[in-house]
HTML snippet that shows the backbone in 3Dmol.js (N, CA, C, O; Angstrom):
<script src="https://3Dmol.org/build/3Dmol-min.js"></script>
<div id="view" style="width:600px;height:400px;position:relative"></div>
<script>
const pdb = `
ATOM      1  N   UNK A   1      -2.109  -4.794 -66.478  1.00  0.00           N
ATOM      2  CA  UNK A   1      -3.462  -4.847 -66.158  1.00  0.00           C
ATOM      3  C   UNK A   1      -4.375  -4.004 -67.023  1.00  0.00           C
ATOM      4  O   UNK A   1      -3.973  -2.917 -67.439  1.00  0.00           O
ATOM      5  N   UNK A   2      -5.560  -4.445 -67.306  1.00  0.00           N
ATOM      6  CA  UNK A   2      -6.416  -3.725 -68.178  1.00  0.00           C
ATOM      7  C   UNK A   2      -7.821  -3.898 -67.884  1.00  0.00           C
ATOM      8  O   UNK A   2      -8.218  -4.847 -67.209  1.00  0.00           O
ATOM      9  N   UNK A   3      -8.662  -2.931 -68.412  1.00  0.00           N
ATOM     10  CA  UNK A   3     -10.143  -2.866 -68.114  1.00  0.00           C
ATOM     11  C   UNK A   3     -10.801  -2.300 -69.373  1.00  0.00           C
ATOM     12  O   UNK A   3     -10.173  -1.558 -70.129  1.00  0.00           O
ATOM     13  N   UNK A   4     -12.071  -2.655 -69.592  1.00  0.00           N
ATOM     14  CA  UNK A   4     -12.829  -2.119 -70.742  1.00  0.00           C
ATOM     15  C   UNK A   4     -13.820  -1.172 -70.298  1.00  0.00           C
ATOM     16  O   UNK A   4     -14.405  -1.288 -69.221  1.00  0.00           O
ATOM     17  N   UNK A   5     -14.026  -0.181 -71.167  1.00  0.00           N
ATOM     18  CA  UNK A   5     -15.030   0.949 -70.854  1.00  0.00           C
ATOM     19  C   UNK A   5     -15.771   1.270 -72.152  1.00  0.00           C
ATOM     20  O   UNK A   5     -15.255   1.100 -73.257  1.00  0.00           O
ATOM     21  N   UNK A   6     -16.961   1.726 -71.970  1.00  0.00           N
ATOM     22  CA  UNK A   6     -17.796   2.087 -73.100  1.00  0.00           C
ATOM     23  C   UNK A   6     -17.909   3.629 -73.266  1.00  0.00           C
ATOM     24  O   UNK A   6     -18.165   4.336 -72.291  1.00  0.00           O
ATOM     25  N   UNK A   7     -17.721   4.131 -74.477  1.00  0.00           N
ATOM     26  CA  UNK A   7     -17.861   5.568 -74.798  1.00  0.00           C
ATOM     27  C   UNK A   7     -19.320   6.009 -74.637  1.00  0.00           C
ATOM     28  O   UNK A   7     -20.179   5.530 -75.378  1.00  0.00           O
ATOM     29  N   UNK A   8     -19.615   6.875 -73.724  1.00  0.00           N
ATOM     30  CA  UNK A   8     -21.013   7.356 -73.530  1.00  0.00           C
ATOM     31  C   UNK A   8     -21.369   8.662 -74.226  1.00  0.00           C
ATOM     32  O   UNK A   8     -22.543   8.953 -74.456  1.00  0.00           O
ATOM     33  N   UNK A   9     -20.377   9.425 -74.551  1.00  0.00           N
ATOM     34  CA  UNK A   9     -20.540  10.696 -75.148  1.00  0.00           C
ATOM     35  C   UNK A   9     -21.222  10.579 -76.517  1.00  0.00           C
ATOM     36  O   UNK A   9     -20.626   9.985 -77.416  1.00  0.00           O
ATOM     37  N   UNK A  10     -22.485  11.131 -76.739  1.00  0.00           N
ATOM     38  CA  UNK A  10     -23.142  10.991 -77.994  1.00  0.00           C
ATOM     39  C   UNK A  10     -22.272  11.418 -79.261  1.00  0.00           C
ATOM     40  O   UNK A  10     -22.401  10.832 -80.336  1.00  0.00           O
ATOM     41  N   UNK A  11     -21.460  12.374 -79.092  1.00  0.00           N
ATOM     42  CA  UNK A  11     -20.601  12.912 -80.151  1.00  0.00           C
ATOM     43  C   UNK A  11     -19.280  12.089 -80.256  1.00  0.00           C
ATOM     44  O   UNK A  11     -18.444  12.374 -81.113  1.00  0.00           O
ATOM     45  N   UNK A  12     -19.105  11.099 -79.404  1.00  0.00           N
ATOM     46  CA  UNK A  12     -17.809  10.345 -79.480  1.00  0.00           C
ATOM     47  C   UNK A  12     -16.684  11.206 -78.794  1.00  0.00           C
ATOM     48  O   UNK A  12     -16.895  12.189 -78.083  1.00  0.00           O
ATOM     49  N   UNK A  13     -15.498  10.701 -79.109  1.00  0.00           N
ATOM     50  CA  UNK A  13     -14.313  11.416 -78.460  1.00  0.00           C
ATOM     51  C   UNK A  13     -13.770  12.416 -79.542  1.00  0.00           C
ATOM     52  O   UNK A  13     -13.138  12.033 -80.527  1.00  0.00           O
ATOM     53  N   UNK A  14     -14.060  13.691 -79.288  1.00  0.00           N
ATOM     54  CA  UNK A  14     -13.512  14.755 -80.170  1.00  0.00           C
ATOM     55  C   UNK A  14     -12.427  15.568 -79.298  1.00  0.00           C
ATOM     56  O   UNK A  14     -11.906  15.084 -78.293  1.00  0.00           O
ATOM     57  N   UNK A  15     -12.169  16.742 -79.747  1.00  0.00           N
ATOM     58  CA  UNK A  15     -11.001  17.554 -79.058  1.00  0.00           C
ATOM     59  C   UNK A  15     -11.225  17.694 -77.636  1.00  0.00           C
ATOM     60  O   UNK A  15     -10.292  17.400 -76.888  1.00  0.00           O
ATOM     61  N   UNK A  16     -12.364  18.115 -77.127  1.00  0.00           N
ATOM     62  CA  UNK A  16     -12.535  18.470 -75.751  1.00  0.00           C
ATOM     63  C   UNK A  16     -12.445  17.218 -74.819  1.00  0.00           C
ATOM     64  O   UNK A  16     -11.707  17.298 -73.837  1.00  0.00           O
ATOM     65  N   UNK A  17     -13.175  16.014 -75.068  1.00  0.00           N
ATOM     66  CA  UNK A  17     -12.970  14.865 -74.352  1.00  0.00           C
ATOM     67  C   UNK A  17     -11.580  14.283 -74.438  1.00  0.00           C
ATOM     68  O   UNK A  17     -11.038  13.758 -73.466  1.00  0.00           O
ATOM     69  N   UNK A  18     -11.011  14.391 -75.637  1.00  0.00           N
ATOM     70  CA  UNK A  18      -9.639  13.877 -75.798  1.00  0.00           C
ATOM     71  C   UNK A  18      -8.671  14.604 -74.867  1.00  0.00           C
ATOM     72  O   UNK A  18      -7.769  14.004 -74.282  1.00  0.00           O
ATOM     73  N   UNK A  19      -8.894  15.965 -74.744  1.00  0.00           N
ATOM     74  CA  UNK A  19      -8.078  16.791 -73.870  1.00  0.00           C
ATOM     75  C   UNK A  19      -8.188  16.317 -72.388  1.00  0.00           C
ATOM     76  O   UNK A  19      -7.213  16.213 -71.644  1.00  0.00           O
ATOM     77  N   UNK A  20      -9.439  16.049 -72.046  1.00  0.00           N
ATOM     78  CA  UNK A  20      -9.725  15.641 -70.660  1.00  0.00           C
ATOM     79  C   UNK A  20      -9.116  14.319 -70.399  1.00  0.00           C
ATOM     80  O   UNK A  20      -8.662  14.081 -69.279  1.00  0.00           O
ATOM     81  N   UNK A  21      -9.070  13.402 -71.388  1.00  0.00           N
ATOM     82  CA  UNK A  21      -8.428  12.111 -71.136  1.00  0.00           C
ATOM     83  C   UNK A  21      -6.983  12.276 -71.000  1.00  0.00           C
ATOM     84  O   UNK A  21      -6.349  11.645 -70.154  1.00  0.00           O
ATOM     85  N   UNK A  22      -6.403  13.164 -71.864  1.00  0.00           N
ATOM     86  CA  UNK A  22      -4.932  13.362 -71.684  1.00  0.00           C
ATOM     87  C   UNK A  22      -4.581  14.008 -70.387  1.00  0.00           C
ATOM     88  O   UNK A  22      -3.592  13.657 -69.743  1.00  0.00           O
ATOM     89  N   UNK A  23      -5.405  14.965 -69.999  1.00  0.00           N
ATOM     90  CA  UNK A  23      -5.101  15.668 -68.737  1.00  0.00           C
ATOM     91  C   UNK A  23      -5.206  14.663 -67.550  1.00  0.00           C
ATOM     92  O   UNK A  23      -4.340  14.696 -66.675  1.00  0.00           O
ATOM     93  N   UNK A  24      -6.158  13.835 -67.489  1.00  0.00           N
ATOM     94  CA  UNK A  24      -6.300  12.878 -66.466  1.00  0.00           C
ATOM     95  C   UNK A  24      -5.166  11.937 -66.465  1.00  0.00           C
ATOM     96  O   UNK A  24      -4.661  11.596 -65.395  1.00  0.00           O
ATOM     97  N   UNK A  25      -4.711  11.470 -67.658  1.00  0.00           N
ATOM     98  CA  UNK A  25      -3.686  10.421 -67.737  1.00  0.00           C
ATOM     99  C   UNK A  25      -2.314  10.997 -67.315  1.00  0.00           C
ATOM    100  O   UNK A  25      -1.485  10.271 -66.765  1.00  0.00           O
ATOM    101  N   UNK A  26      -2.073  12.311 -67.573  1.00  0.00           N
ATOM    102  CA  UNK A  26      -0.839  13.019 -67.241  1.00  0.00           C
ATOM    103  C   UNK A  26      -0.691  13.145 -65.775  1.00  0.00           C
ATOM    104  O   UNK A  26       0.426  13.325 -65.289  1.00  0.00           O
ATOM    105  N   UNK A  27      -1.869  13.050 -64.960  1.00  0.00           N
ATOM    106  CA  UNK A  27      -1.818  13.143 -63.508  1.00  0.00           C
ATOM    107  C   UNK A  27      -0.990  11.947 -62.952  1.00  0.00           C
ATOM    108  O   UNK A  27      -0.426  12.020 -61.861  1.00  0.00           O
ATOM    109  N   UNK A  28      -0.945  10.932 -63.682  1.00  0.00           N
ATOM    110  CA  UNK A  28      -0.156   9.710 -63.283  1.00  0.00           C
ATOM    111  C   UNK A  28       1.116   9.545 -63.961  1.00  0.00           C
ATOM    112  O   UNK A  28       1.307   8.678 -64.813  1.00  0.00           O
ATOM    113  N   UNK A  29       1.964  10.365 -63.583  1.00  0.00           N
ATOM    114  CA  UNK A  29       3.282  10.629 -64.289  1.00  0.00           C
ATOM    115  C   UNK A  29       4.133   9.335 -64.320  1.00  0.00           C
ATOM    116  O   UNK A  29       4.913   9.128 -65.250  1.00  0.00           O
ATOM    117  N   UNK A  30       3.980   8.495 -63.327  1.00  0.00           N
ATOM    118  CA  UNK A  30       4.860   7.303 -63.257  1.00  0.00           C
ATOM    119  C   UNK A  30       4.136   6.010 -63.807  1.00  0.00           C
ATOM    120  O   UNK A  30       4.632   4.893 -63.665  1.00  0.00           O
ATOM    121  N   UNK A  31       2.982   6.223 -64.417  1.00  0.00           N
ATOM    122  CA  UNK A  31       2.313   5.030 -65.081  1.00  0.00           C
ATOM    123  C   UNK A  31       2.315   5.220 -66.600  1.00  0.00           C
ATOM    124  O   UNK A  31       2.213   6.352 -67.074  1.00  0.00           O
ATOM    125  N   UNK A  32       2.425   4.179 -67.340  1.00  0.00           N
ATOM    126  CA  UNK A  32       2.266   4.169 -68.802  1.00  0.00           C
ATOM    127  C   UNK A  32       0.773   3.712 -69.083  1.00  0.00           C
ATOM    128  O   UNK A  32       0.415   2.558 -68.849  1.00  0.00           O
ATOM    129  N   UNK A  33      -0.028   4.621 -69.567  1.00  0.00           N
ATOM    130  CA  UNK A  33      -1.440   4.325 -69.813  1.00  0.00           C
ATOM    131  C   UNK A  33      -1.720   4.294 -71.261  1.00  0.00           C
ATOM    132  O   UNK A  33      -1.408   5.240 -71.985  1.00  0.00           O
ATOM    133  N   UNK A  34      -2.332   3.172 -71.726  1.00  0.00           N
ATOM    134  CA  UNK A  34      -2.565   2.977 -73.143  1.00  0.00           C
ATOM    135  C   UNK A  34      -4.044   2.841 -73.366  1.00  0.00           C
ATOM    136  O   UNK A  34      -4.776   2.359 -72.502  1.00  0.00           O
ATOM    137  N   UNK A  35      -4.495   3.284 -74.567  1.00  0.00           N
ATOM    138  CA  UNK A  35      -5.906   3.065 -74.956  1.00  0.00           C
ATOM    139  C   UNK A  35      -5.831   2.159 -76.198  1.00  0.00           C
ATOM    140  O   UNK A  35      -5.011   2.374 -77.091  1.00  0.00           O
ATOM    141  N   UNK A  36      -6.723   1.122 -76.231  1.00  0.00           N
ATOM    142  CA  UNK A  36      -6.676   0.266 -77.417  1.00  0.00           C
ATOM    143  C   UNK A  36      -8.043   0.060 -77.966  1.00  0.00           C
ATOM    144  O   UNK A  36      -8.974  -0.299 -77.245  1.00  0.00           O
ATOM    145  N   UNK A  37      -8.171   0.297 -79.305  1.00  0.00           N
ATOM    146  CA  UNK A  37      -9.410   0.213 -80.041  1.00  0.00           C
ATOM    147  C   UNK A  37      -9.146  -0.232 -81.433  1.00  0.00           C
ATOM    148  O   UNK A  37      -8.203   0.265 -82.048  1.00  0.00           O
ATOM    149  N   UNK A  38      -9.930  -1.153 -81.988  1.00  0.00           N
ATOM    150  CA  UNK A  38      -9.756  -1.713 -83.276  1.00  0.00           C
ATOM    151  C   UNK A  38      -8.446  -2.079 -83.673  1.00  0.00           C
ATOM    152  O   UNK A  38      -7.987  -1.783 -84.776  1.00  0.00           O
ATOM    153  N   UNK A  39      -7.754  -2.793 -82.695  1.00  0.00           N
ATOM    154  CA  UNK A  39      -6.380  -3.214 -82.985  1.00  0.00           C
ATOM    155  C   UNK A  39      -5.252  -2.246 -82.949  1.00  0.00           C
ATOM    156  O   UNK A  39      -4.100  -2.592 -83.212  1.00  0.00           O
ATOM    157  N   UNK A  40      -5.595  -0.990 -82.613  1.00  0.00           N
ATOM    158  CA  UNK A  40      -4.611   0.067 -82.478  1.00  0.00           C
ATOM    159  C   UNK A  40      -4.461   0.500 -81.077  1.00  0.00           C
ATOM    160  O   UNK A  40      -5.441   0.659 -80.348  1.00  0.00           O
ATOM    161  N   UNK A  41      -3.195   0.701 -80.673  1.00  0.00           N
ATOM    162  CA  UNK A  41      -2.878   1.111 -79.248  1.00  0.00           C
ATOM    163  C   UNK A  41      -2.159   2.421 -79.222  1.00  0.00           C
ATOM    164  O   UNK A  41      -1.155   2.576 -79.917  1.00  0.00           O
ATOM    165  N   UNK A  42      -2.640   3.406 -78.428  1.00  0.00           N
ATOM    166  CA  UNK A  42      -1.980   4.673 -78.342  1.00  0.00           C
ATOM    167  C   UNK A  42      -1.860   5.084 -76.870  1.00  0.00           C
ATOM    168  O   UNK A  42      -2.591   4.592 -76.011  1.00  0.00           O
ATOM    169  N   UNK A  43      -0.947   5.972 -76.608  1.00  0.00           N
ATOM    170  CA  UNK A  43      -0.774   6.515 -75.284  1.00  0.00           C
ATOM    171  C   UNK A  43      -1.940   7.462 -74.918  1.00  0.00           C
ATOM    172  O   UNK A  43      -2.316   8.338 -75.697  1.00  0.00           O
ATOM    173  N   UNK A  44      -2.474   7.263 -73.760  1.00  0.00           N
ATOM    174  CA  UNK A  44      -3.535   8.149 -73.288  1.00  0.00           C
ATOM    175  C   UNK A  44      -3.024   9.530 -72.999  1.00  0.00           C
ATOM    176  O   UNK A  44      -3.809  10.460 -72.809  1.00  0.00           O
ATOM    177  N   UNK A  45      -1.695   9.683 -72.962  1.00  0.00           N
ATOM    178  CA  UNK A  45      -1.092  11.009 -72.660  1.00  0.00           C
ATOM    179  C   UNK A  45      -0.849  11.799 -73.960  1.00  0.00           C
ATOM    180  O   UNK A  45      -0.301  12.900 -73.915  1.00  0.00           O
ATOM    181  N   UNK A  46      -1.246  11.251 -75.101  1.00  0.00           N
ATOM    182  CA  UNK A  46      -1.112  11.943 -76.375  1.00  0.00           C
ATOM    183  C   UNK A  46      -2.427  12.301 -76.906  1.00  0.00           C
ATOM    184  O   UNK A  46      -3.221  11.429 -77.259  1.00  0.00           O
ATOM    185  N   UNK A  47      -2.696  13.590 -76.978  1.00  0.00           N
ATOM    186  CA  UNK A  47      -4.045  14.014 -77.556  1.00  0.00           C
ATOM    187  C   UNK A  47      -4.146  13.632 -78.994  1.00  0.00           C
ATOM    188  O   UNK A  47      -5.221  13.250 -79.456  1.00  0.00           O
ATOM    189  N   UNK A  48      -3.078  13.720 -79.712  1.00  0.00           N
ATOM    190  CA  UNK A  48      -3.159  13.281 -81.169  1.00  0.00           C
ATOM    191  C   UNK A  48      -3.453  11.817 -81.231  1.00  0.00           C
ATOM    192  O   UNK A  48      -4.332  11.413 -81.992  1.00  0.00           O
ATOM    193  N   UNK A  49      -2.752  10.976 -80.457  1.00  0.00           N
ATOM    194  CA  UNK A  49      -2.992   9.610 -80.447  1.00  0.00           C
ATOM    195  C   UNK A  49      -4.484   9.204 -80.120  1.00  0.00           C
ATOM    196  O   UNK A  49      -5.110   8.344 -80.740  1.00  0.00           O
ATOM    197  N   UNK A  50      -4.951   9.925 -79.088  1.00  0.00           N
ATOM    198  CA  UNK A  50      -6.370   9.615 -78.692  1.00  0.00           C
ATOM    199  C   UNK A  50      -7.292   9.960 -79.810  1.00  0.00           C
ATOM    200  O   UNK A  50      -8.199   9.186 -80.118  1.00  0.00           O
ATOM    201  N   UNK A  51      -7.095  11.117 -80.447  1.00  0.00           N
ATOM    202  CA  UNK A  51      -8.069  11.510 -81.527  1.00  0.00           C
ATOM    203  C   UNK A  51      -7.951  10.633 -82.652  1.00  0.00           C
ATOM    204  O   UNK A  51      -8.967  10.410 -83.311  1.00  0.00           O
ATOM    205  N   UNK A  52      -6.719  10.032 -83.013  1.00  0.00           N
ATOM    206  CA  UNK A  52      -6.594   9.203 -84.193  1.00  0.00           C
ATOM    207  C   UNK A  52      -7.340   7.785 -84.029  1.00  0.00           C
ATOM    208  O   UNK A  52      -7.416   7.016 -84.988  1.00  0.00           O
ATOM    209  N   UNK A  53      -7.866   7.487 -82.820  1.00  0.00           N
ATOM    210  CA  UNK A  53      -8.588   6.261 -82.620  1.00  0.00           C
ATOM    211  C   UNK A  53     -10.049   6.320 -83.160  1.00  0.00           C
ATOM    212  O   UNK A  53     -10.719   5.313 -83.387  1.00  0.00           O
ATOM    213  N   UNK A  54     -10.458   7.551 -83.335  1.00  0.00           N
ATOM    214  CA  UNK A  54     -11.770   7.751 -83.929  1.00  0.00           C
ATOM    215  C   UNK A  54     -12.912   7.213 -83.083  1.00  0.00           C
ATOM    216  O   UNK A  54     -13.884   6.733 -83.667  1.00  0.00           O
ATOM    217  N   UNK A  55     -12.873   7.254 -81.719  1.00  0.00           N
ATOM    218  CA  UNK A  55     -13.910   6.574 -80.875  1.00  0.00           C
ATOM    219  C   UNK A  55     -15.214   7.245 -80.964  1.00  0.00           C
ATOM    220  O   UNK A  55     -15.323   8.466 -80.853  1.00  0.00           O
ATOM    221  N   UNK A  56     -16.261   6.404 -81.176  1.00  0.00           N
ATOM    222  CA  UNK A  56     -17.650   6.945 -81.250  1.00  0.00           C
ATOM    223  C   UNK A  56     -18.518   6.432 -80.062  1.00  0.00           C
ATOM    224  O   UNK A  56     -18.067   5.535 -79.350  1.00  0.00           O
ATOM    225  N   UNK A  57     -19.614   6.910 -79.850  1.00  0.00           N
ATOM    226  CA  UNK A  57     -20.568   6.486 -78.737  1.00  0.00           C
ATOM    227  C   UNK A  57     -20.874   5.035 -78.969  1.00  0.00           C
ATOM    228  O   UNK A  57     -21.163   4.626 -80.094  1.00  0.00           O
ATOM    229  N   UNK A  58     -20.812   4.239 -77.900  1.00  0.00           N
ATOM    230  CA  UNK A  58     -21.048   2.860 -77.953  1.00  0.00           C
ATOM    231  C   UNK A  58     -19.797   2.056 -78.089  1.00  0.00           C
ATOM    232  O   UNK A  58     -19.834   0.870 -77.760  1.00  0.00           O
ATOM    233  N   UNK A  59     -18.683   2.593 -78.546  1.00  0.00           N
ATOM    234  CA  UNK A  59     -17.456   1.832 -78.771  1.00  0.00           C
ATOM    235  C   UNK A  59     -16.928   1.394 -77.366  1.00  0.00           C
ATOM    236  O   UNK A  59     -17.053   2.094 -76.361  1.00  0.00           O
ATOM    237  N   UNK A  60     -16.334   0.181 -77.394  1.00  0.00           N
ATOM    238  CA  UNK A  60     -15.715  -0.419 -76.222  1.00  0.00           C
ATOM    239  C   UNK A  60     -14.255  -0.230 -76.330  1.00  0.00           C
ATOM    240  O   UNK A  60     -13.655  -0.728 -77.283  1.00  0.00           O
ATOM    241  N   UNK A  61     -13.643   0.447 -75.434  1.00  0.00           N
ATOM    242  CA  UNK A  61     -12.159   0.783 -75.425  1.00  0.00           C
ATOM    243  C   UNK A  61     -11.541  -0.010 -74.302  1.00  0.00           C
ATOM    244  O   UNK A  61     -12.121  -0.138 -73.223  1.00  0.00           O
ATOM    245  N   UNK A  62     -10.396  -0.528 -74.549  1.00  0.00           N
ATOM    246  CA  UNK A  62      -9.516  -1.157 -73.564  1.00  0.00           C
ATOM    247  C   UNK A  62      -8.474  -0.205 -73.036  1.00  0.00           C
ATOM    248  O   UNK A  62      -7.691   0.341 -73.813  1.00  0.00           O
ATOM    249  N   UNK A  63      -8.440   0.020 -71.672  1.00  0.00           N
ATOM    250  CA  UNK A  63      -7.547   0.901 -71.062  1.00  0.00           C
ATOM    251  C   UNK A  63      -6.567  -0.051 -70.299  1.00  0.00           C
ATOM    252  O   UNK A  63      -6.981  -0.935 -69.550  1.00  0.00           O
ATOM    253  N   UNK A  64      -5.173   0.200 -70.551  1.00  0.00           N
ATOM    254  CA  UNK A  64      -4.207  -0.704 -69.836  1.00  0.00           C
ATOM    255  C   UNK A  64      -3.266   0.233 -69.253  1.00  0.00           C
ATOM    256  O   UNK A  64      -3.125   1.364 -69.717  1.00  0.00           O
ATOM    257  N   UNK A  65      -2.554  -0.238 -68.153  1.00  0.00           N
ATOM    258  CA  UNK A  65      -1.554   0.667 -67.523  1.00  0.00           C
ATOM    259  C   UNK A  65      -0.457  -0.242 -66.839  1.00  0.00           C
ATOM    260  O   UNK A  65      -0.700  -1.367 -66.404  1.00  0.00           O
ATOM    261  N   UNK A  66       0.658   0.313 -66.798  1.00  0.00           N
ATOM    262  CA  UNK A  66       1.794  -0.280 -66.044  1.00  0.00           C
ATOM    263  C   UNK A  66       2.428   0.794 -65.247  1.00  0.00           C
ATOM    264  O   UNK A  66       2.389   1.978 -65.581  1.00  0.00           O
ATOM    265  N   UNK A  67       3.058   0.312 -64.102  1.00  0.00           N
ATOM    266  CA  UNK A  67       3.756   1.290 -63.286  1.00  0.00           C
ATOM    267  C   UNK A  67       2.941   1.677 -62.003  1.00  0.00           C
ATOM    268  O   UNK A  67       1.924   1.076 -61.656  1.00  0.00           O
ATOM    269  N   UNK A  68       3.479   2.724 -61.343  1.00  0.00           N
ATOM    270  CA  UNK A  68       2.825   3.225 -60.109  1.00  0.00           C
ATOM    271  C   UNK A  68       1.379   3.568 -60.339  1.00  0.00           C
ATOM    272  O   UNK A  68       1.026   4.235 -61.311  1.00  0.00           O
ATOM    273  N   UNK A  69       0.576   3.122 -59.465  1.00  0.00           N
ATOM    274  CA  UNK A  69      -0.851   3.480 -59.471  1.00  0.00           C
ATOM    275  C   UNK A  69      -1.540   3.011 -60.735  1.00  0.00           C
ATOM    276  O   UNK A  69      -2.467   3.674 -61.200  1.00  0.00           O
ATOM    277  N   UNK A  70      -1.149   1.964 -61.272  1.00  0.00           N
ATOM    278  CA  UNK A  70      -1.783   1.499 -62.479  1.00  0.00           C
ATOM    279  C   UNK A  70      -3.219   1.233 -62.391  1.00  0.00           C
ATOM    280  O   UNK A  70      -3.950   1.649 -63.290  1.00  0.00           O
ATOM    281  N   UNK A  71      -3.670   0.620 -61.459  1.00  0.00           N
ATOM    282  CA  UNK A  71      -5.125   0.282 -61.295  1.00  0.00           C
ATOM    283  C   UNK A  71      -5.931   1.573 -61.110  1.00  0.00           C
ATOM    284  O   UNK A  71      -6.994   1.728 -61.711  1.00  0.00           O
ATOM    285  N   UNK A  72      -5.409   2.542 -60.243  1.00  0.00           N
ATOM    286  CA  UNK A  72      -6.070   3.803 -60.071  1.00  0.00           C
ATOM    287  C   UNK A  72      -6.088   4.591 -61.311  1.00  0.00           C
ATOM    288  O   UNK A  72      -7.078   5.271 -61.579  1.00  0.00           O
ATOM    289  N   UNK A  73      -4.987   4.548 -62.148  1.00  0.00           N
ATOM    290  CA  UNK A  73      -4.912   5.348 -63.439  1.00  0.00           C
ATOM    291  C   UNK A  73      -5.998   4.725 -64.375  1.00  0.00           C
ATOM    292  O   UNK A  73      -6.767   5.485 -64.964  1.00  0.00           O
ATOM    293  N   UNK A  74      -6.088   3.417 -64.530  1.00  0.00           N
ATOM    294  CA  UNK A  74      -7.086   2.887 -65.466  1.00  0.00           C
ATOM    295  C   UNK A  74      -8.489   3.307 -65.043  1.00  0.00           C
ATOM    296  O   UNK A  74      -9.272   3.680 -65.916  1.00  0.00           O
ATOM    297  N   UNK A  75      -8.863   3.271 -63.758  1.00  0.00           N
ATOM    298  CA  UNK A  75     -10.183   3.681 -63.317  1.00  0.00           C
ATOM    299  C   UNK A  75     -10.450   5.170 -63.603  1.00  0.00           C
ATOM    300  O   UNK A  75     -11.530   5.545 -64.060  1.00  0.00           O
ATOM    301  N   UNK A  76      -9.483   5.970 -63.335  1.00  0.00           N
ATOM    302  CA  UNK A  76      -9.635   7.474 -63.568  1.00  0.00           C
ATOM    303  C   UNK A  76      -9.804   7.740 -64.961  1.00  0.00           C
ATOM    304  O   UNK A  76     -10.738   8.469 -65.298  1.00  0.00           O
ATOM    305  N   UNK A  77      -8.942   7.195 -65.928  1.00  0.00           N
ATOM    306  CA  UNK A  77      -9.059   7.466 -67.315  1.00  0.00           C
ATOM    307  C   UNK A  77     -10.353   6.813 -67.923  1.00  0.00           C
ATOM    308  O   UNK A  77     -10.931   7.352 -68.867  1.00  0.00           O
ATOM    309  N   UNK A  78     -10.778   5.680 -67.379  1.00  0.00           N
ATOM    310  CA  UNK A  78     -11.964   5.036 -67.773  1.00  0.00           C
ATOM    311  C   UNK A  78     -13.175   5.859 -67.439  1.00  0.00           C
ATOM    312  O   UNK A  78     -14.128   5.947 -68.213  1.00  0.00           O
ATOM    313  N   UNK A  79     -13.120   6.477 -66.244  1.00  0.00           N
ATOM    314  CA  UNK A  79     -14.236   7.413 -65.781  1.00  0.00           C
ATOM    315  C   UNK A  79     -14.416   8.542 -66.820  1.00  0.00           C
ATOM    316  O   UNK A  79     -15.545   8.894 -67.162  1.00  0.00           O
ATOM    317  N   UNK A  80     -13.313   9.102 -67.314  1.00  0.00           N
ATOM    318  CA  UNK A  80     -13.428  10.175 -68.226  1.00  0.00           C
ATOM    319  C   UNK A  80     -14.020   9.699 -69.523  1.00  0.00           C
ATOM    320  O   UNK A  80     -14.847  10.376 -70.132  1.00  0.00           O
ATOM    321  N   UNK A  81     -13.561   8.452 -69.969  1.00  0.00           N
ATOM    322  CA  UNK A  81     -14.083   7.843 -71.226  1.00  0.00           C
ATOM    323  C   UNK A  81     -15.568   7.715 -71.152  1.00  0.00           C
ATOM    324  O   UNK A  81     -16.267   7.875 -72.152  1.00  0.00           O
ATOM    325  N   UNK A  82     -16.061   7.424 -69.966  1.00  0.00           N
ATOM    326  CA  UNK A  82     -17.565   7.132 -69.752  1.00  0.00           C
ATOM    327  C   UNK A  82     -18.323   8.438 -69.385  1.00  0.00           C
ATOM    328  O   UNK A  82     -19.526   8.429 -69.125  1.00  0.00           O
ATOM    329  N   UNK A  83     -17.582   9.527 -69.377  1.00  0.00           N
ATOM    330  CA  UNK A  83     -18.338  10.857 -68.984  1.00  0.00           C
ATOM    331  C   UNK A  83     -18.852  11.505 -70.361  1.00  0.00           C
ATOM    332  O   UNK A  83     -18.243  11.306 -71.412  1.00  0.00           O
ATOM    333  N   UNK A  84     -19.871  12.196 -70.299  1.00  0.00           N
ATOM    334  CA  UNK A  84     -20.432  12.910 -71.405  1.00  0.00           C
ATOM    335  C   UNK A  84     -20.012  14.385 -71.270  1.00  0.00           C
ATOM    336  O   UNK A  84     -20.430  15.107 -70.364  1.00  0.00           O
ATOM    337  N   UNK A  85     -19.085  14.818 -72.310  1.00  0.00           N
ATOM    338  CA  UNK A  85     -18.592  16.122 -72.326  1.00  0.00           C
ATOM    339  C   UNK A  85     -18.919  16.742 -73.660  1.00  0.00           C
ATOM    340  O   UNK A  85     -18.657  16.115 -74.686  1.00  0.00           O
ATOM    341  N   UNK A  86     -19.510  18.012 -73.712  1.00  0.00           N
ATOM    342  CA  UNK A  86     -19.822  18.582 -74.952  1.00  0.00           C
ATOM    343  C   UNK A  86     -18.631  18.998 -75.780  1.00  0.00           C
ATOM    344  O   UNK A  86     -18.798  19.509 -76.888  1.00  0.00           O
TER     345      UNK A  86
END
`;
const viewer = $3Dmol.createViewer("view");
viewer.addModel(pdb, "pdb");
viewer.setStyle({}, {cartoon: {color: "spectrum"}});
viewer.zoomTo();
viewer.render();
</script>
C-alpha cells in the first residue's frame, strides 16, 4: 500500500526533519516503510537514505509500507513529511 504526500517545509528535508521522519518510522518496528522520489526508493528508517533523496518544498513523495500497521505507518510518516520543521 502507498500514498503520496507533498513537502511543505520551505527549506525542504534537511537534517532535523529527516531525523523526525526516521524517528516516526522506527516507532513501527514491524513495518517496512519506504520513501520514493525521482525513481529512487529508500528506507524511511535510514536518516542517510532520507537525506540522499534531496526533497525540497513542493516535491511529491510516495510513502509505501508493508507489514503490521502499514496504513497507520504511512499516515504517520506522511504527516511528518507535511509538517514544517525549522
